[in-house]
C-alpha positions as CSV (number, residue, x, y, z in Angstrom):
1,M,-77.5,-129.6,-97.7
2,I,-79.0,-128.4,-101.1
3,F,-82.4,-127.3,-101.9
4,P,-84.1,-128.3,-104.9
5,P,-85.5,-124.8,-106.2
6,S,-89.0,-124.0,-106.0
7,P,-90.8,-123.7,-109.0
8,V,-91.3,-120.1,-107.2
9,R,-87.7,-118.8,-107.4
10,V,-87.5,-119.9,-111.4
11,G,-90.3,-118.4,-112.2
12,W,-89.3,-115.4,-111.0
13,F,-86.3,-115.4,-112.2
14,C,-87.1,-116.1,-115.6
15,L,-89.5,-112.7,-115.8
16,V,-86.6,-110.4,-114.6
17,F,-84.3,-113.3,-117.3
18,L,-87.4,-112.5,-120.0
19,I,-87.4,-108.1,-118.8
20,G,-83.7,-107.8,-118.9
21,G,-83.9,-109.0,-122.4
22,L,-86.7,-107.2,-123.9
23,A,-84.3,-103.6,-122.1
24,G,-82.6,-105.0,-123.9
25,C,-83.7,-104.6,-127.5
26,A,-85.3,-101.8,-127.0
27,T,-82.3,-99.9,-125.9
28,A,-80.6,-100.9,-129.5
29,P,-79.9,-97.5,-131.5
30,P,-82.3,-98.0,-134.6
31,V,-79.5,-98.0,-137.3
32,Q,-81.1,-99.4,-139.8
33,E,-83.6,-96.7,-140.2
34,M,-81.1,-94.1,-139.9
35,S,-79.5,-96.0,-142.7
36,D,-82.2,-95.9,-145.0
37,A,-83.6,-92.4,-143.9
38,R,-79.9,-90.8,-145.4
39,Q,-80.3,-93.2,-148.8
40,A,-83.8,-91.6,-148.6
41,I,-82.5,-88.3,-148.5
42,A,-80.0,-88.8,-151.3
43,A,-82.0,-90.2,-154.1
44,A,-84.4,-87.4,-153.7
45,K,-81.9,-84.8,-154.4
46,E,-79.6,-87.2,-157.1
47,A,-83.4,-86.9,-158.6
48,G,-83.3,-82.9,-158.1
49,A,-85.8,-82.1,-155.4
50,E,-83.5,-79.4,-153.7
51,Q,-85.2,-77.5,-156.6
52,L,-87.8,-79.4,-157.5
53,A,-89.3,-80.0,-153.9
54,E,-86.9,-78.1,-151.2
55,D,-90.0,-78.9,-149.1
56,E,-90.0,-81.9,-148.3
57,L,-86.5,-82.0,-149.5
58,G,-86.0,-79.9,-146.2
59,Q,-88.3,-81.0,-143.8
60,A,-86.7,-84.7,-144.5
61,E,-83.6,-83.7,-143.5
62,T,-85.3,-81.7,-140.3
63,L,-86.7,-84.9,-138.9
64,L,-83.3,-86.5,-139.9
65,N,-80.8,-84.1,-137.5
66,R,-84.2,-84.1,-135.2
67,A,-83.4,-88.0,-134.7
68,E,-79.4,-87.5,-134.7
69,E,-80.5,-85.6,-132.1
70,F,-82.0,-88.4,-130.0
71,L,-79.6,-90.5,-129.9
72,V,-77.2,-88.3,-128.3
73,V,-80.0,-87.8,-125.7
74,G,-79.0,-92.4,-124.6
75,T,-82.4,-93.0,-123.2
76,S,-85.1,-95.8,-124.3
77,N,-87.6,-93.0,-124.7
78,A,-84.9,-91.4,-127.2
79,Y,-84.3,-94.1,-129.4
80,W,-87.7,-94.8,-130.2
81,Q,-88.2,-91.5,-130.7
82,A,-85.6,-91.1,-133.1
83,R,-86.8,-94.5,-134.8
84,N,-90.2,-92.6,-135.6
85,A,-87.8,-89.5,-136.6
86,A,-85.6,-91.7,-138.3
87,V,-88.6,-93.7,-140.3
88,D,-90.3,-90.2,-141.2
89,A,-87.6,-88.5,-142.4
90,K,-87.6,-91.7,-145.1
91,E,-91.2,-90.8,-145.6
92,M,-90.7,-87.6,-146.4
93,A,-87.8,-87.8,-149.2
94,F,-89.7,-90.3,-150.3
95,E,-92.4,-87.5,-151.3
96,A,-89.6,-85.3,-152.4
97,L,-88.3,-87.6,-154.6
98,L,-91.7,-88.5,-156.0
99,T,-92.9,-84.3,-156.3
100,S,-89.3,-84.4,-157.6
101,R,-90.1,-87.2,-160.3
102,N,-93.9,-85.9,-161.9
103,A,-92.4,-82.6,-161.5
104,R,-89.8,-83.8,-165.1
105,M,-92.2,-86.0,-166.4
106,P,-93.6,-84.3,-169.5
107,V,-97.0,-83.4,-169.7
108,D,-99.5,-84.8,-172.5
């Protein structure tokens, strides 16, 4: 004999399915953020940050390396830490880019 599914069982199934789906999203590596950070560092280097903004560029590269180390760990928490480090690396590379451009601008 087949019994119709009870509302409680359906509710639990939906809850488990939802939690599993969210957990899958949370563990995806931050590919875009890592790419953005690498591109920002490359742009800063192209603008002369290696000579004009050494500190900011060094911090950006350190943050990007830290993000890559977090990815090796492979846990959900490590992916979030990698994402945050990559975002910080991008912002620091942008600071290096701005510093480099300001250093090259002629003074009035």
